[in-house]
C-alpha positions as CSV (number, residue, x, y, z in Angstrom):
1,X,0.0,0.0,-0.1
2,X,2.7,2.5,0.9
3,X,5.2,1.3,-1.7
4,X,3.3,-0.1,-4.6
5,X,4.1,1.5,-8.1
6,X,1.2,4.1,-8.1
7,X,2.0,5.2,-4.6
8,X,5.7,5.5,-5.4
9,X,4.8,7.8,-8.3
10,X,2.7,9.9,-5.9
11,X,5.7,10.0,-3.5
12,X,7.8,11.1,-6.4
13,X,5.8,14.4,-6.8
14,X,6.5,15.2,-3.2
15,X,10.2,14.4,-3.7
16,X,10.2,16.6,-6.8
17,X,9.4,19.8,-4.8
18,X,12.9,20.4,-3.4
19,X,14.4,19.5,-6.8
20,X,12.3,22.1,-8.6
21,X,13.2,24.7,-6.0
22,X,16.8,23.8,-6.0
23,X,17.2,24.3,-9.7
24,X,16.9,28.1,-9.2
25,X,19.8,28.0,-6.8
26,X,22.2,26.3,-9.4
27,X,24.9,28.3,-11.0
28,X,23.4,28.1,-14.4
29,X,22.2,30.5,-17.0
30,X,18.6,31.7,-16.2
31,X,17.1,30.1,-19.3
32,X,18.7,26.8,-18.5
33,X,17.4,26.9,-15.0
34,X,13.8,27.7,-16.3
35,X,14.0,24.9,-18.8
36,X,15.2,22.3,-16.1
37,X,12.5,23.4,-13.7
38,X,9.7,23.4,-16.5
39,X,10.7,19.8,-17.5
40,X,10.9,18.5,-13.9
41,X,7.4,20.1,-13.2
42,X,5.8,18.7,-16.4
43,X,7.3,15.2,-15.7
44,X,6.2,15.1,-12.2
45,X,2.7,16.6,-13.0
46,X,2.2,13.7,-15.4
47,X,2.7,11.3,-12.7
48,X,-0.6,12.4,-11.3
49,X,-2.4,11.0,-14.3
50,X,-0.2,7.9,-14.5
51,X,-0.4,6.9,-10.9
52,X,-4.2,7.0,-11.0
53,X,-4.2,5.0,-14.3
54,X,-1.8,2.4,-13.0
55,X,-3.6,2.1,-9.6
56,X,-6.8,1.2,-11.6
57,X,-5.1,-1.0,-14.1
58,X,-3.0,-3.0,-11.6
59,X,-5.9,-3.1,-9.1
60,X,-3.6,-1.4,-6.6
61,X,-6.0,1.4,-5.4
62,X,-5.9,2.1,-1.6
63,X,-7.2,4.5,0.8
64,X,-3.7,5.7,1.6
65,X,-3.1,6.4,-2.2
66,X,-6.5,8.2,-2.4
67,X,-5.4,10.4,0.5
68,X,-1.8,11.0,-0.7
69,X,-2.5,11.8,-4.4
70,X,-4.4,15.2,-3.8
71,X,-1.9,16.1,-1.0
72,X,1.1,15.6,-3.4
73,X,-0.7,17.6,-6.0
74,X,-1.3,20.5,-3.6
75,X,2.3,20.4,-2.4
76,X,3.6,20.5,-6.0
77,X,1.4,23.4,-7.0
78,X,1.8,25.5,-3.8
79,X,5.6,25.1,-3.7
80,X,5.7,26.0,-7.4
81,X,3.5,29.1,-6.8
82,X,5.7,30.2,-4.0
83,X,8.9,29.9,-6.3
84,X,7.0,31.9,-9.0
85,X,6.1,34.6,-6.5
86,X,9.8,34.7,-5.4
87,X,10.8,35.1,-9.1
88,X,8.2,37.9,-9.5
89,X,6.2,35.9,-12.2
90,X,3.0,35.4,-10.2
91,X,1.3,38.0,-8.2
92,X,1.3,37.2,-4.4
93,X,-2.5,37.8,-4.2
94,X,-3.2,35.2,-6.9
95,X,-0.9,32.7,-5.1
96,X,-2.7,33.5,-1.8
97,X,-6.1,32.9,-3.4
98,X,-5.0,29.5,-4.8
99,X,-3.1,28.3,-1.7
100,X,-5.8,29.6,0.6
101,X,-8.5,27.7,-1.3
102,X,-6.5,24.5,-1.2
103,X,-6.3,24.8,2.7
104,X,-9.9,25.7,3.1
105,X,-11.3,23.1,0.9
106,X,-8.9,20.4,2.4
107,X,-10.2,21.4,5.9
108,X,-13.8,21.4,4.6
109,X,-13.3,17.8,3.2
110,X,-11.8,16.6,6.3
111,X,-14.6,18.0,8.5
112,X,-17.3,16.7,6.2
113,X,-15.7,13.3,6.3
114,X,-15.8,13.4,10.1
115,X,-19.5,14.1,10.1
116,X,-20.2,11.4,7.5
117,X,-20.9,13.8,4.6
118,X,-17.9,13.4,2.5
119,X,-20.0,12.7,-0.7
120,X,-21.3,16.3,-0.6
121,X,-17.7,17.6,-1.4
122,X,-16.6,14.9,-3.7
123,X,-14.3,16.1,-6.5
124,X,-16.3,17.9,-9.2
125,X,-15.5,18.7,-12.8
126,X,-14.9,22.3,-11.8
127,X,-12.1,21.4,-9.4
128,X,-10.5,19.2,-12.2
129,X,-10.7,22.1,-14.6
130,X,-9.1,24.4,-12.0
131,X,-6.3,21.9,-11.4
132,X,-5.7,21.4,-15.2
133,X,-5.6,25.2,-15.7
134,X,-2.9,25.4,-12.9
135,X,-0.9,22.5,-14.2
136,X,-0.7,24.2,-17.7
137,X,-0.1,27.8,-16.4
138,X,2.7,26.8,-14.0
139,X,5.1,25.4,-16.5
140,X,4.6,28.2,-18.8
141,X,5.5,30.6,-15.9
142,X,8.5,28.4,-14.9
143,X,9.8,28.5,-18.6
144,X,9.3,32.3,-19.0
145,X,10.4,32.6,-22.5
146,X,9.3,32.3,-26.1
147,X,8.4,28.9,-27.7
148,X,8.4,28.3,-31.4
149,X,9.4,32.0,-31.9
150,X,5.8,33.1,-31.3
151,X,4.3,31.9,-28.0
152,X,5.4,34.1,-25.0
153,X,4.9,31.7,-22.2
154,X,4.9,34.4,-19.5
155,X,1.9,36.1,-21.2
156,X,0.1,32.8,-21.6
157,X,0.9,31.6,-18.2
158,X,-0.1,34.9,-16.6
159,X,-3.5,34.7,-18.3
160,X,-4.0,31.1,-17.4
161,X,-3.0,31.5,-13.8
162,X,-5.5,34.4,-13.5
163,X,-8.1,32.0,-15.0
164,X,-7.0,29.4,-12.5
165,X,-7.6,31.9,-9.7
166,X,-11.1,32.6,-10.9
167,X,-11.7,28.9,-11.3
168,X,-10.3,28.4,-7.8
169,X,-12.8,30.9,-6.3
170,X,-15.7,29.5,-8.4
171,X,-14.9,25.9,-7.2
172,X,-14.5,26.9,-3.6
173,X,-18.0,28.6,-3.7
174,X,-19.4,25.4,-5.3
175,X,-18.0,23.1,-2.6
176,X,-19.1,25.4,0.1
177,X,-22.6,25.6,-1.4
178,X,-22.7,21.8,-1.5
179,X,-21.5,21.5,2.2
180,X,-23.8,24.1,3.6
181,X,-26.9,22.0,4.0
182,X,-24.9,19.4,5.9
183,X,-23.2,22.1,7.9
184,X,-26.7,23.6,8.8
185,X,-28.0,20.2,9.7
186,X,-25.1,19.4,12.1
187,X,-25.3,22.8,13.7
188,X,-28.9,22.3,14.9
């Protein structure tokens, strides 16, 4: 359960965090650091899809894996956002909105599980769209250059990270609305 292949891939996302951060402290040219960090982020972000697929294909799903998977995603996204704030590529308020939502919804899910109402805050397509938008925006912002002579990744990444912030707020409101009836019922 702790060390099957899908769970090891999930652990790899957590291990990737200091690697991505460390790249920006290497004595390399800026564009080289950006490229290495981008490749690392993309490779490890793809393990999110791969570990889920393998867990189902190999029949190695587990409660621990289901717990660790979103935690690893949140760590990877939050750490990357902090690096991008430090590099002045993401507005601190945008990062605060995204990180704050992750904390709030994680706490809400934990509480809803404790009162036996976790289905009311199950993952929704809006949350998946938010995550996908973040996972595209972040490597664009890490790369911070021009691709194919035309695509300015900072412009695209900035637009996408603002879209991700809007989706973040929207999905948080959605989950809170879903939880509110359960919260009211338990408060009485």
